C-alpha positions, 0 to 999 in steps of 0.5 A: 150384421154378419150377412151385411159383412158377407155382402160387403166382402163379396162386393169388394171381391167383385170390384177387384176382379173387375179391376183386374179384368182391365189390367194387362200384364206384359214384359219380356225376358231376354238373356244371352251368353256373352264373350266380351273383352276390350283391348288396345287402351292407351294406358294399358287398362284393358278388360281381359276376355271373359264370359257373362250371362247378360240381361238385355232390358228384361222387364215386367209391366202392368197397364190398363184403361177405363172408359169414362164415356164420351170418347174419353179414357183414363190410362195408366202403366207401371213398368219395372226392370228385371235382371234374371241373371243377377238382381243383386244391387242392380234392379233399381226402384219399382216403376223405374221404366215408363210409368204414368197415368193420364187421359186419351181421346180422339184429340190424342193422349196426355200423361204425367209420370216417368217417360223416355225422352230422346234416347229411344226415339231412333228404334223404329228407324235403326234398332227395330231388330236389335231391341229384341236381341243383344244391347251391345249391337244397338247404335246407341254405342255411338249415338247419344254420347260424347264417348266419355269426353270431359273438357275439364278432367277431374271436374265431374260437373263439367263432364258430357252425358254418357247417355243423352236423354233417358227415362226422365222423371217428373214428365208431362207428355202430349201425344198427337193422334195419328194423321195419315201416318204422321204423329208427334209428341211434346214432352217436358221434364220439370225442374222439380229438384233445385240444389247448389248446382241448378234445377235441371229441366228439359223439353223435347219435340218429336215427329214420327211417320209410319206408312207403307214401307217407310218409317221415320223419326225426327227428335229434338231435345233441349236441357237446362242446367244439365249435360243432357243425362235425364235419368237422374237429373239432380245428379247431372245438374250444373247451373247455366249448362245447356244441352241440345240434341237432334236426331233424324232416322229413317228406314225403308222396307222393300218388297223382297224383305230388304231393310235399309236404315239411315240416321244422323245425330248432332249433340252440343253442350254449352257452358255458362262461361262461354264455349261449347262441346259438339259432335256429329254421328252417323249410322246405317243398317242393312238387313234381309228377311230370309223367311218369315222367321229368319233375319240377318242384318248389319249396322255401321256407325261413326261418331265424328271428332269432338270440337270444343270452343271452351277455353282451356279444354282438353284435347279433342284430337283422336276423339272419333270412333267407328262401330259395327254389329252383325245379327242373325235371329230366328223366331221359334214362335210369335213370342219366342226368338233366338239370336246370335250377335257380334258387336265391336267398337273402334275407338281412336286414341282419346275416345271412350265409346262403349256398349250401352246399358247392360251391355256396358263394358266400362262399369266401375261397380262391376270392376270393368273399367277400360282406358281410352282407346280400348276397342270393346267387342262382344259375341253372344247367343241369346233368347228373347221371350215376350209375354 
C-alpha cells in the first residue's frame, strides 16, 4: 500500500513539474523619483510642490498554453498589478489586469475574462516609448477623458468618464489572425450586473496594421447604460446613457531612426432625456533614436473645447487643455532601461485634465485634489526592468 502511495505522489509531482514547464512568469518593475505640483487653480486649490516615488504600472503575470492537437491550443493568463513603492490599500484584487482563458488556432484566438478595451489601443502608434517610462508622459493625459466635466454638477451619475474604456470585466474577445500586417479584434463586455441605474455593457471593434515602418490603429467603442468607464461598470451605471469613442493613431519610423506619430480622438456621451456632451482631441509624437540604446522624444496633445447640447448643462467655456511631455531613455541592457521625463498640462480656466493612473495628481484618497484650471507638472528620473 505504501508503495502505491509513493507512486501516486511521484506521479502527482511529475504532473506538477510538467505543468510548470508550460508556464511563463513575466512582468516589470518600473519606479521613478518624481517632483510634482499643480498650480494656477481658479479657486486657489493648488497642489504644493512635493516629491514622491511612483510605480509606473509595475506588474507580474503568469501565462501558458497547451497543445490540443490539430493546430488547436488552449491559452491562459493571470496578470496582477504590483506597487513596489507603496502597496498599502492600493494593490487591488488578484488578477486585476488582463486575465483570461481561451482557445487559439490558425483561425485566430477566442478568450473570456478581464481585458483592456479601448484605453490602450493607441500605445503602438503614440506611446510605445512612454509605456516603459513614466505614465505622466502618456498622451492619455488628454485622450480618453472629458477633463472632469459634469453637465450637472453635484449629480455623480451624470459625470463624464475620467478614463474611457479600461480593463473591462466579463469580456468575450476574438482576435483575427495576422494577414499581411493587418489584424483586428472584436470585444464584448457583458451586462452581467443589473442595478437601479441600469446594466452596463460595451462592445469594441479594433483594426491594427503593422508592417515595415508603419504602425496604425483604429478603435471604436460603444457603451450602454454607462459613461464609458469600464473598469468598474456597476459604479458607472446610468440607465439610458450611451457613450461612443473613436480613435485613430499612426506612426512612421524612418531609416535614420526618426519616429513620427499622429493621433485624433472623438468622444460623445448621450443622455436619456436628450442631448449629448462631445469633444475632439489631437496628439503628435516626434522622437529620435540616437543609438541602439538611446532615445529622445517629445509628445504634444490638445483636448478641444467641450460641446454640450444637454438642456441646462454647466458652462463649457474655457474647457480645453494642452499637453507636452519630453523623454530621454537609455537601455543598459535588453531588459533594463533608465529614463528622465518631464510632463505638463495647461488647463483652461474650467478644465480639469490630469495625468493618468499612478501619475494622477487629482486623487482624493491620497489627499491630492486640485481645482479646475490648475496646471499639473511632473519631473522624474526612473528605472524600468522587465522579466
